[in-house]
N, C-alpha and C positions, 0 to 999 in steps of 0.2 A: 789297647794303648795306641799301637801303631796305626790302626785304621783310623782313629780321632785325628791324630797328628796329621796324615796325610789330607783328610777332609778338609780341616782347618786351613790348609795352606792353598788348596784348591778354591776354597771359599773365599779367601782374602784376596786372590788372584782376580777370581770374577768380578768381586766388587770393585776393585781398583779399575779393571777393564770397563764396567759400565759407568763409573765416574768420568773416565777418559772419554769415552763415547758421548755422555751427557756433555761435558763440558766442549767439546769438538762442536756439538750440534747447537748449541748456545752461540758460538763464535760465529758459526755460520749464519743463524738467523740475525745476529746483531750486526754482522756485514753486510747482509741483504737488507735489514732496515735501513741502515746509514746510507747504503748505495741507491736504494729507490725509494725510499719512503721516510722523509723527515718527520720531526714532531709536529710540525702544521699539516702535514698529509694525513698522520693519524688521527688528529682533531677532525678534518675535514672528513674522513671516512666514518668515525664514529657520530657526527652530527648527521651526515646521510642516512646512516642506518636508524638513527632516532626518529628523522624526519618521515622515513618510510613507515616505521612502526606506528607513530602518531597518525598520519594519514590514512593508514588501514584502519585503524580504530574509529576516526572519523567518518570513513566511508561506511563502514559497517554499521553505524549509527543511523547514518541518513538513508542507508537502505531500509533499515529496521522501521524508520518513520514513514518512508513512502511507501514501502512494499509489504512488510509483514504487517502493519498495524492496521492498514485500510483493510487488507485481506481478513484479519481476523474479525473486522467490524462488519464486513459485507457478508462473510461467510454464515451468519446466523438468520440471513433472508433466504425465504424460499419463493420459487416461481409461480407465477398464476397469470389470470386474466383479469383486465379492469374494464369496468365500463364508466365512461363519463358520466357524472352524475350532476355537478354544479361547478361553475366558476365565476370569480368575482375579483375586481381589482380594488385594492385599499390604498395604504397610505403608501407614500415613497420611504424606502429603507437605504441608509447609507452602506456604502460598501467601498473596499478598496483592492485595486487590482493587484494580484500577486507578482505579475511580471514586471508591469511598469510603474507600479506604486502609485497610479493616479487613484484620486479618490474622488468619486461619484455617488449617485443614487439612482435607484429603480423603481418604478411601482411595483409594490407586492402583491401578485396573484395567487390568490387561493384556489385551489383546485381540489375537489372532492370527487372520489370514485368508487364505485362498488368493486370489491376485490374479491375474486373466487380463486381459492388455491388449486393448484393441479399437481398435487404430489405424485401422482402414478405415471408420468410422463417425464422425459427428459427434457432438461432445459431447452437444449437447440431445437425441440419438437412443439414449444409452446407457439411460437408464429404460426405454425400450420394449423393447429387448433383455433387460433383466432381468424385464421382466413376460413376454416370450416364453420365458424359460429357466424361469419358474414353472410355466409350462403345457407344460413339457417339449418346446416347439416346435424340431424338430430343424435347422431352415433357419438360425436365427442362429447356430450354431455356426460357421458360415464366416465370420464377422465377428472371431471371437476367435482370438488368437494363443495356441493352447493350448501350444504349445511353450516359451512364455516364461512359463508358470504359475510362480508360486513362493509361498513363505512368508513374509508380511510382518507388520508390526505396525500396528495400525490407531489412528488419532487423529482425532477429531472435528472440529477446524480445524488450520489450519497454526499459528495462535498455540500450541495444545497441544503441537504438534510441535517448535516452536523451543524452548519453555520447558521442558517434560518429557519428551524424547527419550530423555535419558539414565536416567531411571526408566521409560521406556516406559509412561507412563500414558495410556490411550486418551481421557479425558475430565478437565477440571481445573475443577470449579464451585468458586467461592471466596465463598460467602456467609458472613455474619457467625457464624450458629449451625453447628457441625460436624454437627450432627443433619441439618439442612437437605442440606449436601453429600452426607452419605452416603446420602440418599434420592434425591437427584440422580443419583447413579452407580448406585444399586439399577435405577432406573427406566430409566436409559440401557442398563443390561445386559439389562433384561427385553425392551425395544424390540428389540435386537439379536437376542436368541434367538429371539423373534417373526417376525422379518423374515429372518433366515438369508442373505437375498441381498441386495446393495445395489450401487448405483454408487459407484464410488471412483476415487482418483487415485493414482499412484504415480511414482516417478520411472523412466525407461526404462532397462531392463537394461544399456545400454551406458554409462551415466552413473553407476551404482552403485558406488562404489569401495570404501566401507569397510564399508557396512551396507545393509539393505533396510528402508526405513522407508516409512509410506504415510499419505496423507492422505484422510480419507474426504469423498465429495463432499456 
């Protein structure tokens, strides 16, 4: 019995000391808050934290749209070599500049190439294969999957492919002056004819379900 009575007294003293310490801490915090930070200050801190959290979420969404989505879309393409086959300029297509928001139009140039995949070599080695083919070096042919060669439409960038694949426009300049766009398309075609052979990317044959499209490297 005596043991229980003594323990109860000590427990009561300990609880009372804890309550006094808690009360003292609350008073100290209350004095500091009144001295250094008023109610308006607390609201400002809350709004600042909420703004930072919202901004971080928005930035993550933008990065996902600009970086992750294009990477996932482009990662399905494999590298290869393209031989220029056919070019033609057709109707004018309307466009809007993403930076200046100016609306204009450009002549739609359709470009077809013969695509030969080169899965056995690394991506950065493809330009060397192209150069060797220009000099008719027969050794590099063993790196090309000639059996999977096919006729495709060429696009200068993935953004062009995504926006104008229905019209099969190979390039999509969107300057304010339509004459500048026409000159850009003409220059693009002249360079293709002068090159004739170039590194490029295409969807692997097994993944092409609806049609064959290609993105230039």
